[in-house]
C-alpha positions in Angstrom: 1.1 73.9 192.7 4.0 74.1 189.9 6.5 74.2 193.2 5.0 71.6 194.8 5.0 68.9 192.0 8.2 69.9 191.8 8.9 68.9 195.0 7.2 65.9 194.5 9.1 65.1 191.6 12.3 65.6 193.6 10.8 63.3 196.3 10.3 60.6 193.6 13.6 60.4 192.8 15.2 59.8 196.1 12.7 56.9 196.2 9.6 58.9 198.6 6.5 58.8 198.4 6.1 61.9 195.5 4.1 64.8 197.5 5.4 68.2 197.7 4.4 70.9 199.5 5.1 75.2 199.6 4.0 77.5 202.3 3.0 81.2 200.7 2.9 84.4 202.7 -0.1 86.1 202.7 1.6 88.8 199.7 2.3 85.0 197.8 5.5 85.0 198.7 7.5 81.9 198.9 7.9 81.3 202.3 9.2 78.0 202.3 9.2 74.0 200.2 9.9 70.7 200.9 8.7 67.1 199.8 8.5 63.4 201.8 11.3 62.5 203.6 9.8 59.6 205.6 12.2 57.1 204.2 15.9 59.3 203.7 15.6 61.2 207.0 14.5 58.3 209.2 11.8 60.6 209.9 7.9 59.4 210.4 6.6 62.6 210.7 8.5 63.7 207.7 5.8 64.6 205.6 6.3 67.3 203.1 3.1 69.3 205.0 4.8 69.4 208.5 8.8 70.0 207.0 7.8 72.8 204.7 5.6 74.3 208.0 8.1 73.8 209.6 10.2 75.8 207.9 8.3 78.4 207.2 7.6 79.2 211.0 11.8 79.4 211.1 11.7 82.1 208.5 8.5 84.0 209.9 10.0 83.6 213.5 6.8 82.4 214.8 5.0 78.9 215.3 1.9 80.5 214.1 1.5 81.2 210.6 -1.7 83.0 211.1 -1.9 84.3 207.3 0.0 81.8 205.2 -1.4 79.0 202.6 0.0 75.7 202.3 0.0 74.3 199.1 0.5 70.6 198.2 -0.1 68.3 195.6 -1.7 65.3 198.1 -4.6 66.3 200.6 -3.2 66.4 203.9 -3.4 63.2 206.3 -4.6 63.5 210.0 -1.1 64.0 211.1 -0.6 66.9 209.0 -4.3 68.3 209.6 -3.5 68.5 213.6 0.3 70.6 212.3 -2.3 72.5 210.2 -4.5 73.5 212.6 -1.4 74.3 215.4 0.1 76.5 213.2 -3.5 78.2 212.4 -2.4 78.5 208.5 -5.2 80.7 206.7 -5.7 78.2 203.8 -5.1 74.8 202.1 -5.0 74.1 198.4 -4.4 70.5 197.8 -4.1 68.8 194.5 -5.7 65.1 194.2 -7.9 64.2 197.0 -6.2 61.0 199.0 -9.4 58.7 199.7 -7.7 56.0 201.9 -6.3 58.8 204.6 -7.3 62.1 203.6 -8.2 64.1 206.2 -8.9 67.5 204.9 -12.5 66.4 203.3 -11.9 62.7 201.9 -12.0 60.8 205.1 -12.8 63.2 207.5 -14.2 66.8 206.6 -13.0 69.7 208.5 -16.0 71.5 208.3 -17.7 68.5 210.7 -15.3 69.2 213.2 -17.4 71.8 215.2 -15.1 71.8 218.4 -11.8 72.6 217.1 -10.6 76.1 218.3 -8.9 76.9 214.3 -10.1 76.3 210.8 -9.2 76.9 207.8 -10.2 77.6 204.4 -10.1 75.2 201.6 -9.4 74.9 197.7 -8.9 70.8 196.0 -8.3 69.7 192.6 -5.6 72.3 191.5 -3.3 70.1 189.2 -5.2 67.3 190.5 -4.6 64.8 187.7 -0.9 65.2 187.6 -0.4 65.4 191.3 -2.7 61.7 191.0 -0.5 60.5 188.0 2.5 61.5 190.0 1.6 59.1 192.6 -0.2 56.6 190.6 3.0 56.0 188.4 5.2 55.5 191.4 2.8 53.1 193.1 2.8 51.4 189.7 6.5 51.3 189.5 7.0 50.1 192.4 4.8 47.0 192.3 6.5 45.8 189.3 
């Protein structure tokens, strides 16, 4: 999660919403790192999760990341949930919940979607305060 937080800080430094993500393989080795690049990349799908999954898939040479774990500072949104399902990740670890758009536990609970063809385990709250503080300070500065 510390690597994901460093990515989130890089996003903030570039004027992006500070969200960072990393993908780890089954042994815990780092496959990819990414941060939000929607603004700088002129990319509506440039969320940290999407970019990290894309880079990891290229690295392993497969669109399925079945033994991989995504670690992200903020609970993934609905778009990112779809990508996680398509990638067939083993699990997701996230820092702060997103009460407005979180689509893993907050607004949508993946465990309630019995029609999905893939599910993954979830661990929440890892360095949640640090993740939340980074987001709060970013948006407070923008409101000034």
